[in-house]
N, C-alpha and C positions, 0 to 999 in steps of 0.2 A: 604454395609454400606458406606456412603460418609465420606471422611476425613474432619473433622472440621477445620476451618481456625485457624491460630495461633493468639492469642490475641495480639493486637497492643498496643504499648506504655508500659511504666513502671511507677511505682509510686515512685521508688527510683532511686539512681544512679547505682544500681546493674542491669546490662542488662539481668540477668537471674531471676529477681524477679518474672516475670510472670510465668516462668517455675515452680519455687518452689510453688507459689500460686496455680497453677493448680494441681500439684501433691498432695498437701495437700487436695484440694477439691476432687480429684479422689480417694484418699486413705481413706477418712472418712468412718467408718463402716456403717453409716446410708445411704450412697450413694451407690446405686447398679447400676452397668454398665455391658453391655455385649460386651465390646470392650477393646482392649489394647491401650496403649499410646506409641508412638514412639518418642524417644529423638534422634534427628539427629544433627550432627555437624562434622567438620573435625577432623582428627586424632590430638590428643593433645589439642583439644579445651576445655577439662575438663569435658566431659560427665560423666566418671566414678567418677571423683572427686566430681562432683555436686551430683550425685545420692547417693554416700556414705555419703556425708555431710547431705543430706536430710534424709536418713535412721537413722542417729544418732540423729537428732534433732526433728524428727516428733513425735507428741503426740501419746502415746500408752496406751491401756487399758489392763487390766488383761485377757480379753477374746480374745485379738488379738493373732492370731497364729504367728509363727516365720516367719520373712521375709526371703526368700530364694534367694540368689544371685548366679548366675552361669555365668561364662564366656564361650562363645562358641568358643573361639580362638583355632583353630586346632582340634576341635571335628570332628570325622569322622563317628560317628554313633549315632542314636537316643538312643541306649542302653547306650552309654557313657554319654549322657545328663541325663538319668535316674539315673545312678550311681552318677553323680555329685550332683543331687538334693538330693539323699539319704544321701550322705555325709554331705550336708548342713543341712538337717533336723535331722540327727542322728549322730553327730560327734563322740559320744562315741562308738556307735555300728560300726563305720567305723575304729576304732583303730585296731592296730595289735592284741591286746589281745581279742577284741571282735570278730575279724575274726576267731581266733583260737577257741574261745568258740562256734562260729556259726557252725564250722565244726563238733565239738564234739556233739553239740545239734542236728544237722541234722542227724548224724549217729544214735544217740540214738532214735530219733523219728522214723526213718526208720526201725530200728530193732524192736522196741516195737509195732509199728502199721502197719508195712508193707506198709508204705506210701512212694511214690517216692519223695525224698527230694533232687533231683539233681539240682533243681532250686536255684538261689542265695537267701540268707536269706532275702534281701530287697524286693524280689518278694512278700512276705507275709505281707508287710506293705502297707497301702493305699497310693495312690498318694496324693499330696497336695490338699486340698479343702478349699475354701474361705480364701486363704492366698495371700499375696503379693509376686509375683515372678518377679525377674529382670533377663533378659537375655541380657548380654553385648556382644559386638563384633560380631554382626550378620554378618557383611561383611567378617569376618575372619573365619567363620564356613565352614568346608569342605564338609558338607552335602548340597544337592541341596536346593535352596531357597524354592521351593514349599513344600518339605518334612519338612523343619525346621519350616516354618510358619504354616503348617498344624498341626505339633506336638504342637506348642504353642497355636494354636487355640483351641485344645482339652481342655486345662486348663481353657480357658475363657468361652467356650460354655457349657462344661459338668461338670466342677469342680468348677464353680462359683468363679474362682480366678481373682484377679486383676493383670494385667501383664504390666510391663514396659520394652520396648525393646530399647536398645542403639545401634546405628549404624551410620557409615559414609555412608549415603545413596548414595552419589555421587560416592563412590568407590566400591559399591557392585558388579556390573557387571564387572567392569574393573579388580578388584581383582580376581574374580572367573575365568575370562578368562585367567589370567596369571597363576594362581596356579593349576587349574584343567585341563588346556589345551584345553578349549573350543575355537573354532575358532570364530572370530569376527562375521562371518555371522550367527552363531547360537545363538547370544546373544539376537536378537530381540524377538524370541518366549519366551525365559525365562523372558525377560523384561515385556512382556505382562502378563505372568503368575504371576510374582511378583506384578505387578500393580493390577491385579484382586484379588489376595489373600489379599494384603494389604488393599484394599478397603473394604473387608469383615471383616478383623480382626482389623485393626487400626482405632480407632474413633477420635484420636487427635494426630496430629504431632506437635512437638515443637522443635524449633531450639535452641541449646545451644551455647552461644557465649563465646569466650575466655575471662576470667576475671582475668588477672594477678594480679591486685591490691588486690582482695579478696583472691586469692590463695597464695599470697606472704607470709603472716604471717604463714600460715600452713606449707609451704615449709621450711621456716626458722626454725620453731619449730622442724623439722626433723633433723636439724643440731645438733650434740651432743656437740661440743666444745662451751663453753659459750662465750669465747672471740670472736670467729669467728661469732657466732650467733649475738652478739652485733654489731660487725663491719658491717655485712650484713644488719641489721636493720637500722643502721645509714646511709647506702648508698642505701636505698630502691629506692629513686628517680632515681639515676644513673642506677641502675640495671633494673628497669622497662623501662626507656628510651631506653637503649640498646636493650632490648627485643622487644620493639615496633619497633625500627629501623631495627631489623632483618627481620621484615615482615613475620615471620613464624606463628604468632598467635597460637603457640604451647606451652601449659603449661608444657608438659612433657620435652621439651627442657629446659625450665626455671628451672625446678626442678633439672634436671641432671647437668645443669651448676652450680647451687649452690653447689651441691655435689662435682663437680669437684674442685671448689674453696676450699671447706672444706678440701679435700685431700691435695691440694697444701698448703693452709694456715697452716695446721698442721705441715708442715716442717719448718716453719719460726721460728727463734729464737726471744727472747724478744727484742734484738737489732733491728731486722728487723721490728718487729711490732711497735717499737717506732717511726719509720719514716712513718707517716700516708700517706704522699704524695706518697711514693714508693708503699705501699701496695694498694693504690687506683689505681695507674697505672697498677699494676699487675692484679688487679681485672678486670679492664676494658678490658685489652688484653685477659685474659683467658676466660672471658665470651663471648667475640666476637668469639674467636677461637672455643669455645665449641658450640655456636649456629651454626657456619658455618660448622663445621665437622659433628655434629650430624644431621644436616639437609641435609647432602650429598653435600653441595656446595663447600667444601674445602677438597680435597683428600690429603692423607699423602704425596704423591710424589710432592706436590706443596709447601710444607713448606719451602723448600730452597729459594723460591722466596721471602719469608718474610724477609730474611736476607739482602735484597738490601737496601742500605742507601738512604736517600732522595736525596743526591747529584747524585748518580748513576741513580736513577729514573728520575731525572730532565734531566740529560744529554741524557738518552735513549729517553725520550719523545721529546726532542729537535731534536734528530737525526732521529727517524723513526715514531714518533707520537703514538706509541703503549702504551697502559696502562698496568701496572703490576697488579698483584693480590693485592698488597698493595694499589695502587691507587683506585682500585675498593672498597676495604674494607673501606678506609678512606672516600670515597664518601658516602658509606652507613652509616658509623658510624663517623660523623664529630668530636665527642668528643675523639676519639681514635687516638693517634699518635704512629705509629709503629716504629718510630725512638727511642721510649722510651721502647723498649722491656725489657731492663735492663739485662736480661739473655738470653742465647741461646734459640731460639724458639724450638729447638729440645727437650728441657726438657718438654715443653708444648705438643709437639707431642707424646712423650713417655707416658705422662699422659693420653691424650685423646684417643690414639689408642692402647696403651698397658697396661693402668691402672698402670703405673709405676711412683712412686713418692719417690725418694730416698732422705732422709733428708740431708745427708752429701753433696750430689752432688748439691742440690738446694742451700744450705747455702753457699757452697764454691763459686758457681757462683755469688750469690749476693755479697759476700764479695769482689769479684774481680771487681765489677761494680763501676762506677764513684760515686755512692751514698754512698758506704760503704768502699771503699779502703782508707787506712790511707793517710793523706796528703803527697804528694810527692812520693807515692808508685805506682801510676798509670803510666804505660808505656807511653812514649811520643807519640808513634804512636796511642794509644787509645785516648789521648787528642786531637791529630790532627784530628782524625775522628769525633770529636765533633764540627767540624768547623761551623755548623749551630747554635751552642749554646754558643760558647766561644767568648771572645773579641780578638782584634787584637794582643795585647801584649801576651796573653796566646798562641795564635796560633804561633806567631813568635818564642816564646821561645821553643815551641814543635818542630818546624821545625829545629831550631838550634841544639837541643838535638839529634834529629833523624840523622841529618847529621854527627854529631860528633861520634855517636854510629856506624853509617855506615862506616865511615872512619877507626874506630878502630876494625871493624869486630866483633862487640859484639852480633850480631843477629845470633844465631845458630839454633834455632827452625825453621823448614821450614815454619810453619804458620806465625810466626812473620816476618820472612824474606820476605815473599811474600806480607804481608801487607805493609811493608816498600818499596818494589819494586814498588807496585802499587801507593803508596803515592808519591814517588819521581817522577813518571811519571806525576802525577797530579800537584805536585809542579812546575815542569818545564812548564806545560801548563799555570798555574796561574801566573808564574813569581816570585814564592816564593823562588826558587833557580835559579841562572842565568846560566843555561846550557840548551842545547837542549834535546829533547826526545831521539834523536839518541845517544847523549853522556850518558844519563841515561841508555840506553840499553847496551852500551859498559861497563859502570861501574858495572852494575848489573851482567853481565856475568863474569867480572873480580872478583867480590865478590864470585861467585860460584866456580871459579877456586881456589881462595885463601883458602876457607874452605875445598876444596878437598885436597890441599897440606898439610893442617893442620890436615888431617884425621878426620875432623868433619862431613863428609857426612855420614848420618845414613844408617844402613842396612835396606833396604826397606822390606826384607823378615822377619826380626825378630822384627823390631820396627815400620815399616810403616812410610810413609812420612808425615802423618798428613794432607795431601791434598787429596781432592776428586773432583768429577765432579761438585760439587755445587760451586766451586771456593770461598770457605769461610773457615774461621778458627776461633775458639772461638766464634762461633755464628754470625760472622760478615763477610759479603761478601767483597772480595778484590775490592778496587776501581780500575778502569781502566782495569779490567780483560777482558773486551770485546775488547780491542785494539790489534792491530797486534804486537805492541812492547811487551806487557805483555805476549801474547801467545808465542812469540819467546823466551823470558826469561824462561818461564815454560818448553818449549820443550828442551831448552838447559840444564836445571837442570835435567829433567827426563832422558835425554841421559847420563848425568854424573852418576847419581845414578845407572842406568842400568849397565854401565861399571864397576863401583865399585863393584856392587853385583856379577857380573859374575867373576870378579877377585877372589873374596873371596869364590865362590861357592865350589871349590874343598876342601878348608879347612872345610867348613860347612858339606860337604859330608862325610869326615872322622869322624867328630864328630857324624854324624848321624849313622855311622856304629857302633861306640862305644855305642851309645844310644840303638841301636837294641839289642846288646848283654846284656845290663844291664836292660833295661826296654822295652820289646817288645810292651807292650800296649801303652806307650807314643810314641814310634816310629810310630805305626800305626796311632795314633791320628794326628800327625803333617803332615803326608803324605796324609791323607784321604780328600776327597772333603768336604770343608767348615766344621769347621773353621780351617782346617789344615794350618799351616804357609807355607808349601811347596806344597800345593795341586796342584798348576798349574805351579810349578817350576821344570824343568827337572834336579833335583839334583841327582837322582839315576844314571844318565848317567856319573856322575863324580866319581862314585865308580868303582873300578876295578872289573869286573864281577866275576873273580875267587875268589877275597877276599870276595865278598858278599856270594857266594855259600859255600865257606869253613866255613864262620861264621855261616850261617844258619844250616849247617849240625852238628855243634857243640852244637846247642841249644837243650833243651829238646823238646819232641814231641808236647806239647801244644804251646810252643813258636814258633816252626816251623810253625804250623798251623796259628798262629796269624800273623806272618810276611808274609807268602805267600798269605793268604787271604786278606792282605792289598791291593794287586794288584786289587782285585775286586772292593773295595770301591774307589780306586784311579782312575781306568780307566773307571768305569761304566758311568760317564758323557761324554764319548767319547773324553776324552782329549788326548788319546794316538795318535790320528790322527790329533791333533791340537796343543795346547800349549806344550804338552809333546812328540812331534814327535821325539825329540832327544833320548828319552828313548826306542824307538821301536827296534833299532838295538841292544842296550844293552840287552833288554829283550830276544831277540832271542838268544844271546850268553849265557845268564843266563840259559835259558831252555836247551840248548845243553849241558852245563856243568853239570846241574842237572841230565840229562838223563845218561850221562857217569858215573857220580858218583853213581847213583842209581843202576847201573848194578853190582856194587861191594858190595852192602849192603846186610844184611840178608833179608830173605823173607818179614817179616812184615814191616821193615823200608823201603824196596824197594817199597812195595805196597803203603805205606803212601805217600812217596814222589811222585811217579808217579801219584797217585790220585790227589794230590794237584796241580801238573803241569797241569793235564787235566782240572781241574775245575777252577783254579785261574790264569793260564797263557795262555793256549791254546785259550780260547775265544777271547782274545785281539790280537791274531796274525792271526786271520782269515781275509779274504779279506774284509769282512764287520764287523767292530768292534762292530757295534750296536747289532749284534747277541749275543754278550756276555751278555747283560742284561737279555737274556732269559735263560741263562744257570744256573744251580744250581747243587751243589754237589750231587752225587748219594750216 
C-alpha cells in the first residue's frame, strides 16, 4: 500500500489542525480503512500530547469500544505488549485483587474440569476488535521493527482495528543501532524491511509540529500553586520567546522548565514576590538554564563559568578573543543578562541536577542580594563589583570604604578577603587607587601575615578555606583571578594555611585519640574516605604508636573492630602510597606492637586481634597496596 501524502496548508493558526482533522476523519465509525496512520515528529514535538488531547475531545458514541493506548518504550517482547493491552482494556482485572482472584479461579476450574489452566487469565479474553489502538514510542521499542510492525498489522488486517502509530521516524534506526548493538553496516537491510512493511501497513503519514503556544495553557494548568500559575500566565510571551530562542522545538523541555520554576518559586517569600522585576529576572535565568541542561548543552561542571562577571569576560575577550559560556548564552538569549543572576548559580545547579530546592537557603541568598539587602548593609566589595551598574560617586565611596577596611584588617573570611585582593589589583589598573600592582601584591601578602599573627588563619581541616578551584566565593568569581599577581597571593596564602595546619596537627591527633576512646563510630567517620575531615591528612602519624595500640586494647571487642576496620575504608582508595605516605611507617610500627601484645592475650582475644591485623592492616603493607581492595575478612 502506498503512503498517502500529507495534506498541505492549514485553515487555522494551529500548525497541527490538519493532523486533528485527518484523525477525526480516520476514526469516524462509518469510515472503514485497512491501514494504520503514522504520526511522526521529533522527540518533544508534542506527539503524545496531541494524541491524548485528540482522544479526550473526539466525538464518541455508545457503541464505540474503548480506545487503547500503549507505550512501546522499553518493551522487550510481543507478550509484554499483549499484557499492556490487556491492562488497558481491563484495568479492574489487572488489579492486585483481581490477580489473586484469577489464581483462585484458575485452580478451581482446573480441579473441577481437569482443564489445564496454566495459561494467564488474559489468554481467555478476545484481542481487541474494531477498536482504536494507539502505539506510542515505536522508535524506543526493543523488539525488532519487522516483528513490531507485523504484530500491529495483525490488528489492522484481521481484527478490523484502526491503529495510530507515534514515532520519531528519523531516530528509529539510529536509536536501535545504539541500544541493541547493531552495527551500522547492518542497518541497511532493516531499513529496507521497515520501508516495505510500512508501505503495506501505513496508509497515511502525518507530521506533528511543535506548538508551544497551544500547549502552554495546558502546561501551566499542571502547576498547582495559584500565585505561580498566575505569574507564569502573565509572562507567557517571555517564556515562549525564550523557548523559541532555545531552538529545541521540544515541548517536554518547556513543560519541565515550568515545573522547575514552580519548585523554585515555591521557596520565595511574600517579600520576594512583591518585587516583580527580580522574579522576572529569576524566571528568565532559570528557564534558560533548564532548557540548556535538559537538552544536554550545558553540563554541571560548566556552571562555574556562569559566575564570571561582565568585566572579567570583557577583559578575557580582549586578551585572547575566546568566548565564554555566558557569551554564548547571551548571544542565543539576548533578553537574558547573566550579570543579574542575583543568587549563586550553584542553587540553580542543585535544583536542575539534584532536584534540591531548600527554602531557607534560597531566601537567605536573595536577602543578601543588592535587591533585598537593607540600605547600607551591602558590603562595599559587593557594591564595587556592580561597577557596570552604579554611578561614579557610589563607586568611589565603595573604593574608599574597601581601602579603609583593608587598612584596619577587617576582612577575615577568606572568600571576602580574596574578593578584596582581586578588586585592589583592578583598582590599581584602573587608577582608582594610586599604587602599582606590585605594591598591591606586597600589601596583600602583608595582610595575610597580619591575620596569621592575630591567629585568624582558619583550620583548613575542620573549617575549610571557603575557596575552591572555581576561583569564586558567594557565587561570584574573583576579579583578576587570571593574573600572575592574584595567583601569587593565593599561593602565598595556601602555603601559610598549610604551615598553620601542620603546626596544630599534633594537637588534633591527641584529640582524635580521645575521640576514638569515647566514640569509635565518629572516629571512623572523620578518618574514612569522603566526607571524612581527615581522610587525606596523615594525622595518625602524629599519634604515638604505643599510645594508639594501648588505647585500642582497652576498648570493648566491637569498638576494637570498628577502629581497626577503619584502616580498610581509609586506605582503600590507595591513599597510603600517596597523600598518607607518612602513615605507612607508623602503620608498620602499630602492627608490630599489636602482634607483640596479642601474644600475651587469652586465646579468643589473641585470635580476634590477629584476625583484624591480617584483614585490616596487612593488605596495605603489601608491595602492591591495590591488592588490599580485593581482600575481605574470612
